[in-house]
N, C-alpha and C positions, 0 to 999 in steps of 0.2 A: 414706384421705383422698387424693383426687386434686387436686393444685393446678393451677389454670389459669394460664397465663402472662398477665400483665397486658398490656394493649395498649400501654402506654407503653414506650419503649425509651431510657432515659437513657444517655448515653455514659459511658464509664469516667472521662473527665476531669472530668465534672460532679460526680462523687462522690468527689473526692480526699480521702483520709483525713487527719486531723490527728494529729500525734504523741500517743500516749496518755499521759496524765499520772497515771492512777490506778493505777500500778504498786504492788503490795503486796510489800514486801521481807520476807524471813524467813530466819532461820538455823536454823529447825526442820528436823531431818534427816528429812524426809518426802518420798517420791518416788513418782511415778505412771508407769505405762506410758501413753503418750499417743497411741499409734497401733496399733490392732488392729481386726480385722474379724470379721464373722459369716458364717454360711453363706448369708445373704441375698444376698451379692455373687456367689454362684455359683462362686467359686474359693477359698474358705476352708473349713476343716474344724473341727469341734469346737463345743461349746456355750460360751456365755458363762461358765458355771460351770467348764468345763475351763480357760479362760484365767485365771479367778480363782484356782483352785488353784495354778497355776504362779506367778502374781503373788505369792501369799503365800510360796511356797517361795523365791522370789527376794529376799524381804525388802521388797517394796513395801508401801506403806500404801494404795495406791489404783490404779485404772486407769480410763481413759476410753475407752469403745468408740467407734470412729470408722469406721463402715462407709461404703462408697461411697454417695453420695447418689443418690436417684432422679433421673432426668432426663425431660423431657417428650418426647412423640412417639416413644417407644421408642428414644431415642438411646442407643447403647452398652448396650442392655438386657441383653446376655449377661454383663455384668461388674458388675451392680449390682442392688439391689432395685428393684422396680417401684413407681411412685407409690402404688398401692393396697396395698403391703406396708409402708408407713411406719408405720402403726399397729401392725403386728406387731413391727416393730423397737422402737418405744417400749415395748411391753408386754414384749418379751424382755429388754431392759435393766432395766426397772423391777422385774421379778420377781427377777432376779438381784441387783439392788441391795438389795432387801428381804431376800433370803435371806442375804446376806453382811454385812449391817449389823452393826457391832461388830467385824468381823474384817478387812474390806476395804471401802474406800469406792469404790463403782462409780458412775461418771458416764456420762451419755449425751452423746456428741459426734457429729460428722459430718465426713467427708472429702468436700468439695464440689469438683467439677470447675469450673475457671474457663475461660471464653471470653467475650468481650464480649457476644455475643448471649444469653448465659445470665444476665446481670445482673438483669433484672426477675424472672425465675423464682427465682433464688437469694435475692433480697431477700425475696420472699414466703415461701419455704421456711424461711429462717432465723428469720423473725419468728413462724412458726406453732408452733414448738416450743421448749421451754426447754433448748436445747443448752448444755452447760457449756463446750464447746471446739469451735472450727470450724477445720479445716485447709482451706487452699486449695491445690488441685493443678492444675498444667498438665500434661496427659498427651499429649505429642507423638506417642506411639506409637498413640494411639486413632484408629480409622478416621474418626470424625466430625471430629476435629481435623485430620487429614491432608487430608481432602477440602476443608476450608475454607481451609487456610493453607499447605499444601505445594505448591510449584511445580516440584519437581524439582531445585531449587538448594539443596543441603544447607547450605552456609554461611548462606544467607539464612534458611532454616528455623530454624537455631540462633539467629540474631539475633532472629527473631520470637519464639522461646521466651522468651528473656531479657526482651524487651520486654513480653511477656504477664505474666511474673512481676511486673514492676514495676506494670503496670496492675492486677493482682490486688490488690496491696498498697494501691494508691491508691483502690480502691473502698471500703475500710473494712469489707468483708464478712467478712474472715478474721482470726483471731488469729495464725495462723502459716502459712507457706508450706512445703509438704511436699516432700521429696526434690528440693531446688531446683537440681539440675543434670541432671535426668533425660535431657535431650536429648543428653548425651554418648554414650548408647547407640544413637543413630541413626547408622548407618555408623561404628560405634565404632572401627574400625581407622584411620579418618582423623581421629579426635578429637585436637585439639591445644589444650590449655588456654591456652598463651601466645598463640596466634593470636587467641583470642576474649577475651583479658583486657580490652581496652578496652571491649568490649560488656558484659562482665560487670560491670566497675567502674561503668559508667553505670547499669546496672540496680540494682546495690546502693546507689548513691547515692540513687536514687529510693525504694527500699524503706526505707532508713535514715530518710529524711525523714518517713515515715509512722508509725514506731514499731512496725511489724509485726515479729513474730518470724520466724525461719527455723528449719527443722528440721534436725537431724543424724540422718539415717535410717540405722540400722545394717544394714538389709537389703542395702545395697550390697555388703557383703563376700561375699554369696552369688552376685553377678552376675559378668558376664564380666570387668569391669575390676578386680574384687577390691578395691574401695575404698568407703568410705562415701559417702553422698550428702548433702551435697556433699563434694568432695574436700578434702584438707588445704589446698591452695592457695586454694580459694575461701573456706574457713573463715577463713584468715588475713585475707583481704580483708574479710570480715564483721566480724571482731574489730576491725580498724582503724576501722571505721565504727560500732562499738559496737552492732551488731545483736544482740539477745538470741537465745539458742538454746534450743530445746526438743529433747530427745532422744526418739526413738521407734523401736521395732523394726519397725514395719509388719508386725505378726504376723498371718499367715494360718493358722497352726497354733499350738496352745497352747504347745508346747515352745519357741517363739521369743519368748515374752513376756520382755522385758528382756534379750534376747540381745545380748551385746557391750556392755552398758551400762558396765561398769567400764572397758573399753578406750576407749569413746567419751568418757567423762568424763576419762580420762587425757589423751586427745588435746586436748580443750578446754583443760585446765589447761596443757599444754605450749605451746599457742598463746598463752596469756595470759588466758583466761577464768577468772574466780574464782567466778562463779555460773552456774547452769543454771536454766531456767525451766519452770514448769508453769502450767496454767490451771485455775481453779476458778470456775465461774459467770461465764465470760468475763473474769475478772480475772487478771492475771499475778502470779505469785509467784516471786520470785528466791530460789534456795536455794544455800547454800554447797556448792561441788562436793566439797570434802574431807569435809564432814560427811555428805553424801549417799552418797558412795562407801563410807563405813564401814558403812552400813546394808545394803548389797547382799550377797546370798549367791551 
């Protein structure tokens, strides 16, 4: 299925999200991997079944597949499925969900790139399929994003990134914002969290007002700064604003399913969080961190 971009181009501000009031709370010790990919993105390995086997070994009750969304006009096509591969993705996840039923709950989600010009396209994409969970990602390293928003001024580019995160939340298109400090890897030797703290706080204030979750992405420990995304300092700011957190490994290989989940939950608890969130059918469920941790292998 190839989705055509609508002619209309609503602005981000015209679609400001309202705080979500339909949160479903639960103390049931059930946890999901909420960020994993498939070979359709061109840079992941293994089958959905491979990821499922690892999820069961880790003690998870479910996983939501969130491969990179297709984009129109071959934008960033080397890092994602093509629009005409979307049906293949749906079938791939559906077949594994049926195969693992009763052993592991497998859901279909999507990691969708955000930029203001993509709002009409993403609106149609998200409405066309029954996604259980939708991650919103701002990818400042992507060529298409740099071409539109980079000016050669790195501090300005970082401010643009945090402004875009807030705009993504305000569209209401996403359940959660993934790896929400990714811009720290742009000229990482010059990254200084304290310098950007006022910009980050302003962004988090706007995000908190929408009720959108933010991700604690454990893949960061594999990257050059050797810290999760976001950092502990940003997580503390998020906790102060009562922003709910979803933990995801961003697994591109099966062995990384639920990688560092115990450590991530411990970090959240140390900061002051008592619950961690998952999404099922676009509804948030808040789970007791201590109970979840006991189920992990």
